Every structure is written in C-alpha cells, then in structure tokens.
N, C-alpha and C positions, 0 to 999 in steps of 0.2 A: 357787414357791408357798410362802409363809411362814404358819404358823399359830401362834397362841399358845392354849394349851389350859388348861382348868381340869378336872383329872380327865380324864373323856371328852368334856367339852363344849368345842368350839372357840369361842372368844371374839373372836378378831381373824382375819379371812380376807382372802385376795386382796390383800396388801400390794404395791403397785407404786410404784417411784420412777423417774421418767424425765424427760428424758434424764439419764444419768449416765455420763460427765462432761457438765457443762453449762457454758455461758458465763455464764449469769446466772440462769435460771428453772428450778426443779425442780418437777415435778407429783408429788403425793403422793396416793395413793389407797388405801383399804382399807374393809372392811366391819366394824362391830362388830356381833356377832350377839346380844348381850345388852346391857341398860342397864348402863353402867359408867362410872366416872370414868376419863379417859385424859389423860395429860400428854404433850405433844409439845414437844420442845426441840431446838435446834440448837446445837452448840458447835464453837469453832474448835480446832485441834490442840493449843493450851495450855490447853483446858477452859473458855474464857470463853464464856458464853451469849450468842448473837446473835440468838435467836428463842425465844419460848416461847408455848404456847397450852394452855389447860386446857378440857377438855370434861367437862361434869358430867352424869352419868347419860345419856351419849350412846349411841344405838343407831341403826344404819343405815349409809348410805354416807357416807364422808368424802372429799371432793375438795378439794384446795387447791393453788394455785400459790404457791411460796415464791421471791421475788425477792432473790437475794444479789448484785446487780450493785454495791452499794456496799461490798462486802467485798473483801479482798485474795484473789487467786487462791490456791488451795491446797486442803488436805483439811478437811473438816468431818464432823461426826458428828450424824446424826438419831437421837434417842432416843425411842421411844414406850413409855411405861410405863403398865401397868394394875396392878389389885390382883394379878393372877396372874403377872406377870413384865414383862420389858422386852426390847425389840427394839432393837438398835443397828445402824445402817447407815451406811456410809462414803459421803459425798458429795464429788465432785471438782469443784472450781470452776476452770474453765480461763481 
C-alpha cells in the first residue's frame, strides 16, 4: 500500500498497478482523497515520454488501462505527481 501525505493528511491512497510485468496492458488504480491537480506520465528507460495525462482538481477513484503494445519490450517508469510529491513505479513490458 502506497500513500502520499500532506502533513498528516493522506492525499493519494491505494495505488495498484497490475499486472506487472505485462505483455501490453497495465491497469492503474488509486484514490485521490482531496481535490488536487495530478500529472501522470510514462517514460522509457532513456527518459522519453510515451504517455501523459493531467487531472485538474481531481478527487475520487482513478481507474485506467494503459496499452503499451506499440512500444518495445523493456522497462518503463510511471510517474504520478501531485503538489505534495511524486510516486515513481517501474513497469516491465514483456
């Protein structure tokens, strides 16, 4: 379980990324407990951005399928950035 907190207030809860590793599709889920701007991006191993999404004043459950089947097999990084910090997770595309 991964939490991003602001002081004693938890602002991102329940981050799930599955399956990981994957052959093409990653499911990303989390809950934003407060209204906040969230930036999600995926980068390849050399730092090139392959996907980006911005959520403005988002609160609630986020559920998305990310299809990376047109990209080369390898390691990618999911970055979730809020005003309070950043989470970086490794994605393995088989």
